N, C-alpha and C positions, 0 to 999 in steps of 0.2 A: 403474459406477453402483451395482451391487449391493453392492460393498464399501463405498461411501459410506453407503448406507442401513443396512447392518449396523453400521457404525461409529457412526452416529447413534443407532441403537437401543441399542447397547452403552453409549454415554454416557448416554442417558436412563435406562437401568436402573440404572447406577451412581448417578446423581443421586437416583433414587427410593429406592434402598437407604439413602442418607444421610438422606433425609427420614424414613424409617421409624426410623432410629436417633435422630434429633432428636425424633421423636414419643415414643419410649420415654423419652428423657431428660427430656422435659417432664413426665412423670408423677412425677418425683422432687420437683418444686417445686410448692408450693401455688398454686393458681389460675393456673398457667402456661398451661394449655390454654384458659383463659377470656380470654386476651389476643387481640388481633387476629391476631398471628402464629400463636398456638395454634389459633385457629379455622380459619385457612387450611390449616394442616398437618392438622388433623382432617378437613377436607373432602377432602384429597388421599389420606389414608391409610385412613380408616375403610372405604370401599367394598372395598378390597383385603383389609384385615384381617378383614372380615366372613366371608370364605371360610375362615378358620382359627379360627372360634369353637368348633368341635367339640373342640379340644384343651383338656383340663381343666387348670386351674392346679395346680401342685404346691407345697405349702407357701405358698400365697399369691402365688406368682410365676408369671406367665404365660409360657410358652415359645412361644406362637403367633408373636410377631415373629421369633424365631429360625428357626422353620420357614418363615415367609413369606420371609425373606431367603434361606434355603437354596433355596427354589423359584426365586427370581429368579436366583440364581447358576446353577442348573441350566438355566434358560432362556438365560442368557448363554452357557453352554457349548454348548448346542444351536445357538445362532446362530453361534458360532465354528465349529462342525463344518459347518454349512451353508456358511459362507463358505469353508472349506477344500475342501469338496466341489465347489463351483462354481468 
């Protein structure tokens, strides 16, 4: 049962990482975030990305999504370690 829950969490984290990547790609296209899909993705990603607003952009490029995805990968590794420990 624990393995199933950890597997579901791992899948959800992978899906959320892809949503963050899509959110970043939407910034390349004008008015893409103003579409219905863009609004849904904004509602999903903005609360999590708010935690990484302290990272200043370098040369006009924000690296906060990279750090946010790295944190999610670390959570995945932690869940995998818990799964192996149990």
